[in-house]
Each structure stands twice: as structure tokens, then as C-alpha cells.
C-alpha positions as CSV (number, residue, x, y, z in Angstrom):
1,M,-224.6,-121.0,-57.4
2,K,-221.4,-122.9,-56.6
3,H,-218.1,-121.1,-56.8
4,T,-215.5,-122.9,-58.9
5,I,-212.1,-123.6,-57.4
6,L,-209.1,-125.0,-59.3
7,L,-206.2,-126.6,-57.3
8,L,-202.7,-126.6,-58.8
9,H,-199.9,-128.7,-57.4
10,G,-196.2,-128.0,-56.9
11,A,-193.1,-129.3,-58.6
12,L,-192.4,-133.0,-58.5
13,A,-196.0,-133.6,-57.3
14,S,-199.4,-134.3,-58.9
15,E,-203.0,-133.5,-58.2
16,A,-202.9,-136.2,-55.5
17,Q,-200.9,-133.7,-53.4
18,L,-204.1,-131.7,-53.0
19,K,-206.7,-134.5,-52.4
20,W,-207.0,-133.6,-48.7
21,L,-207.7,-130.0,-49.6
22,K,-210.3,-131.0,-52.0
23,R,-212.0,-133.0,-49.2
24,E,-211.7,-130.2,-46.7
25,L,-213.0,-127.3,-48.8
26,P,-216.7,-126.5,-48.2
27,P,-219.1,-128.8,-50.1
28,F,-220.8,-125.8,-51.8
29,Y,-217.6,-125.3,-53.9
30,A,-217.1,-127.0,-57.3
31,V,-213.5,-128.1,-56.9
32,H,-211.3,-129.2,-59.8
33,S,-207.7,-130.3,-60.2
34,F,-205.3,-131.8,-62.7
35,S,-201.7,-132.9,-63.0
36,F,-199.3,-130.9,-65.1
37,S,-197.7,-132.6,-68.2
38,G,-195.1,-135.1,-67.2
39,H,-196.5,-135.4,-63.6
40,G,-198.6,-138.1,-62.0
41,G,-198.2,-140.6,-64.8
42,R,-198.9,-138.1,-67.6
43,P,-196.4,-138.5,-70.5
44,L,-193.3,-136.4,-70.3
45,V,-192.7,-134.4,-73.5
46,A,-189.5,-132.3,-73.2
47,A,-191.0,-129.4,-75.1
48,E,-193.9,-129.2,-72.7
49,Q,-191.7,-128.9,-69.6
50,T,-191.7,-125.1,-69.4
51,M,-193.6,-122.7,-67.2
52,K,-195.1,-121.1,-70.3
53,H,-196.6,-124.5,-71.3
54,F,-197.9,-125.1,-67.8
55,A,-199.6,-121.7,-67.8
56,Q,-201.2,-122.7,-71.1
57,E,-202.3,-126.0,-69.6
58,V,-204.1,-124.0,-66.9
59,Q,-205.9,-121.9,-69.5
60,Q,-206.7,-124.9,-71.6
61,F,-208.2,-126.8,-68.6
62,I,-210.5,-123.9,-67.8
63,R,-211.6,-123.3,-71.4
64,S,-212.0,-127.0,-72.4
65,R,-214.5,-127.5,-69.5
66,Q,-216.2,-124.1,-70.1
67,L,-215.7,-123.2,-66.5
68,P,-216.8,-119.8,-65.2
69,P,-214.0,-117.6,-63.9
70,V,-212.2,-119.9,-61.4
71,H,-210.8,-119.2,-58.0
72,V,-207.3,-120.8,-58.0
73,F,-205.3,-122.2,-55.2
74,G,-201.7,-122.8,-56.4
75,Y,-199.0,-124.3,-54.3
76,S,-195.5,-123.3,-55.1
77,M,-195.0,-124.0,-58.8
78,G,-198.8,-124.2,-59.3
79,G,-199.2,-120.6,-58.0
80,Y,-196.6,-119.3,-60.5
81,A,-198.4,-121.1,-63.4
82,A,-201.7,-119.7,-62.3
83,L,-200.4,-116.1,-62.2
84,A,-198.6,-116.5,-65.5
85,A,-201.8,-117.8,-67.0
86,A,-203.8,-114.9,-65.5
87,V,-201.4,-112.3,-66.9
88,S,-202.3,-113.3,-70.5
89,A,-205.9,-114.3,-69.9
90,P,-207.3,-112.5,-66.8
91,E,-210.9,-113.1,-67.8
92,L,-210.6,-116.8,-66.9
93,F,-209.9,-116.1,-63.2
94,G,-212.0,-114.9,-60.3
95,S,-209.1,-114.9,-57.9
96,I,-205.8,-116.6,-57.2
97,T,-204.3,-117.7,-53.9
98,T,-200.7,-118.7,-53.9
99,L,-198.8,-120.5,-51.1
100,G,-195.0,-120.9,-51.1
101,T,-194.6,-119.6,-54.6
102,K,-191.1,-118.5,-55.5
103,F,-191.2,-115.3,-57.5
104,D,-187.5,-114.2,-57.5
105,W,-186.1,-116.2,-60.4
106,S,-182.6,-115.5,-61.7
107,P,-179.7,-117.6,-63.0
108,A,-178.3,-117.6,-59.4
109,T,-181.5,-118.7,-57.7
110,A,-182.2,-121.3,-60.3
111,A,-178.8,-122.8,-59.7
112,L,-179.5,-123.0,-56.0
113,E,-182.9,-124.7,-56.6
114,T,-181.6,-127.3,-59.1
115,R,-178.5,-128.4,-57.2
116,F,-180.3,-131.2,-55.5
117,L,-182.2,-132.5,-58.5
118,D,-180.0,-135.6,-59.0
119,A,-181.7,-139.0,-58.7
120,E,-178.7,-140.8,-57.3
121,K,-177.8,-138.2,-54.7
122,M,-181.5,-138.1,-53.7
123,R,-181.6,-141.9,-53.4
124,E,-178.6,-141.8,-51.0
125,K,-180.1,-139.1,-48.8
126,V,-183.9,-139.6,-49.0
127,P,-184.5,-143.1,-50.4
128,Q,-188.2,-143.3,-49.2
129,F,-189.0,-140.0,-50.9
130,V,-187.4,-141.2,-54.1
131,E,-189.4,-144.4,-54.0
132,H,-192.6,-142.3,-53.5
133,L,-191.7,-140.1,-56.5
134,E,-191.0,-143.1,-58.7
135,Q,-194.4,-144.6,-57.9
136,L,-196.2,-141.3,-58.2
137,H,-194.9,-140.5,-61.7
138,A,-194.6,-144.0,-63.2
139,P,-194.0,-144.9,-66.0
140,T,-191.9,-141.8,-66.4
141,P,-188.3,-142.5,-65.2
142,L,-187.5,-140.2,-62.3
143,P,-184.2,-139.0,-63.7
144,E,-186.1,-137.7,-66.7
145,L,-188.6,-135.7,-64.6
146,L,-185.8,-134.3,-62.4
147,A,-183.9,-133.2,-65.5
148,A,-187.0,-131.6,-67.0
149,T,-187.8,-129.8,-63.7
150,A,-184.2,-128.5,-63.6
151,S,-184.5,-127.3,-67.2
152,L,-187.8,-125.5,-66.3
153,M,-186.2,-123.8,-63.4
154,R,-183.2,-122.7,-65.4
155,G,-185.5,-121.3,-68.0
156,L,-187.3,-119.3,-65.4
157,G,-183.9,-118.1,-64.1
158,D,-183.0,-116.9,-67.6
159,V,-186.4,-115.4,-68.5
160,P,-188.9,-115.1,-65.6
161,L,-192.5,-115.1,-66.8
162,L,-193.6,-112.9,-63.9
163,T,-192.0,-109.4,-63.8
164,P,-192.8,-106.2,-62.0
165,Q,-194.1,-104.8,-65.3
166,N,-196.6,-107.5,-66.1
167,L,-197.7,-108.1,-62.5
168,A,-198.5,-104.4,-62.3
169,T,-201.2,-104.9,-65.0
170,L,-202.9,-107.9,-63.3
171,E,-206.3,-106.8,-62.1
172,V,-207.2,-110.3,-60.8
173,P,-207.5,-110.3,-56.9
174,V,-204.5,-112.3,-55.6
175,Q,-203.8,-113.5,-52.1
176,V,-200.1,-114.2,-51.5
177,L,-199.4,-116.6,-48.6
178,V,-195.9,-117.5,-47.4
179,G,-194.6,-119.4,-44.4
180,E,-192.5,-117.6,-42.0
181,L,-189.8,-120.3,-42.3
182,D,-190.1,-120.8,-46.0
183,K,-186.6,-120.5,-47.4
184,T,-187.7,-121.5,-50.9
185,A,-190.2,-118.7,-51.6
186,G,-188.8,-116.3,-49.0
187,V,-190.9,-113.8,-47.0
188,D,-189.1,-110.7,-48.3
189,A,-189.2,-111.7,-51.9
190,S,-192.9,-112.8,-51.7
191,R,-193.8,-109.4,-50.1
192,H,-191.8,-107.6,-52.7
193,F,-193.6,-109.2,-55.6
194,A,-197.0,-109.0,-54.0
195,D,-196.5,-105.2,-53.8
196,F,-196.4,-105.0,-57.6
197,M,-199.9,-106.5,-58.0
198,P,-202.6,-103.8,-57.7
199,R,-205.2,-106.1,-56.1
200,A,-203.0,-108.4,-54.0
201,T,-203.0,-109.1,-50.3
202,F,-200.1,-110.6,-48.4
203,E,-199.9,-112.7,-45.3
204,I,-197.1,-114.5,-43.4
205,I,-198.1,-117.9,-41.9
206,M,-196.2,-118.1,-38.7
207,N,-193.9,-121.0,-37.8
208,T,-194.4,-122.6,-41.2
209,P,-191.7,-123.9,-43.6
210,H,-192.1,-124.6,-47.4
211,P,-193.5,-128.2,-47.5
212,L,-197.3,-128.2,-48.0
213,E,-197.7,-131.0,-45.4
214,K,-196.2,-128.6,-42.7
215,V,-199.0,-126.1,-43.2
216,N,-201.9,-126.0,-40.8
217,P,-204.7,-127.5,-42.9
218,D,-207.5,-125.7,-41.1
219,L,-205.8,-122.4,-41.5
220,L,-205.2,-122.9,-45.2
221,V,-208.8,-123.9,-45.9
222,T,-210.0,-120.9,-43.9
223,R,-207.7,-118.5,-45.8
224,I,-208.8,-119.9,-49.2
225,A,-212.5,-119.9,-48.5
226,R,-212.5,-116.5,-46.8
227,F,-210.7,-114.9,-49.8
228,V,-213.1,-116.4,-52.3
229,E,-216.1,-115.2,-50.3
230,Q,-214.6,-111.7,-50.0
231,V,-213.9,-111.5,-53.7
232,Q,-217.5,-112.6,-54.5
233,E,-219.0,-110.1,-52.1
234,N,-217.0,-107.3,-53.7
235,R,-218.5,-108.2,-57.0
236,V,-222.1,-107.9,-55.9
């Protein structure tokens, strides 16, 4: 029987971000992915640009396809959405692996994360990246997506969905991965929040910053597959 894996992308990306991972995972996995609302050409509805809604989208995707409990890999924002979804519907999940997920949200950290989400400033500093984002999310205007993302982050800063209290109740096996050089997620914060989860493991990936393309692909595939197999073996 194939194990079912769901891949969830990070902020300002789409499911295309994870195509390479879909190809590299063992062929005996049934691998799924989708783009969150407002991303990858999906319509942007302001009311849907919240982490709570993204968590609901994860649940809806699993339920609408009648998938068995899924093993999730969530990069950055995708990892947060998966955990938020699992807190309220743990029965949908076999395991969750997060990479570069930022857990420590507050008004101060949200202000730091949103300070660069300005289309014109980005166009001056990283014009090729802006062009890529415009093509990736068309027909949604990039300034609208950036504003929605900033709003989502401020919302998390004001009211984080993941807290020590609700993570302590999460019985889904979780693997928290973070790059040694990841200044977005942070090694100490990631370890701190992993400690709250009763079935979590934690690993630092050495010499690795936050961007997904900087992660050793073979290492990531190995970590995901190994964790899935360990979880399945423990269930037998």
C-alpha cells in the first residue's frame, strides 16, 4: 500500500516550488500538492489570506479527496499551516515534517518579517525575483499578494495559531528541521517549540540558510522518507 504524502509550499510561492521534491521522492509514495489561495494564479480573496484559512484549506484538500491520514512535508509557511490544521483535526495526519517554519510570532517579529514586502523596493533590489513572482502569481497583481502576506503575518503576530498549550496536545508525530544558518525560523526558537510537542523530533541541518533551494535535496528527501517509514513501522 502506498503511503500518501502532501507537500505544502512557503509564502509567496506555489506548488511549483516543490515539483523537484515530488520527482525525487520514492515512486512508491502517492504524492499530492496544491497552491494556497491567492498563490500560483489562484484568485486572491482578502478574507482567505489568513493562516486559519490556509489550515482549513489543508483539511479540505485531504477530506475532499478522501485521502488516508497523510504524511505532510511543509516548507516554512506550509509547515505552520499543516501543524495548525493538525491541532484541530489530528485524525487527518500520519506525520508532519516541517522545514524552516517560523514558530515565534509576535508583533515585533511580524514587523521584522513584513518590512521588505514592498513591491517597488523589491523591484529596485531584486528585479529578477519580482519578475518571477509576477509570472508565478498572474493574474494577481504582486502588490496585492504582498499586502495580503503582510496582513497574514501581522495576524499571526497578534494572535499566533500555534501555542505551547495547543502544541502540547498534538499527538501527531512531527519532525522539525531547521537550517543552521536559518535566520527566519531560527534554531533556538525551532528547538523551543519542538520541545512542546510530545511526539516531535528536532534536527539542525548544518551550513544551511532559509531558502529551500539552498537545502541539500538528497538530504531532505532522505529525512522525509526515513521519518515516514519510521512512523509507519511504529504503527505496525
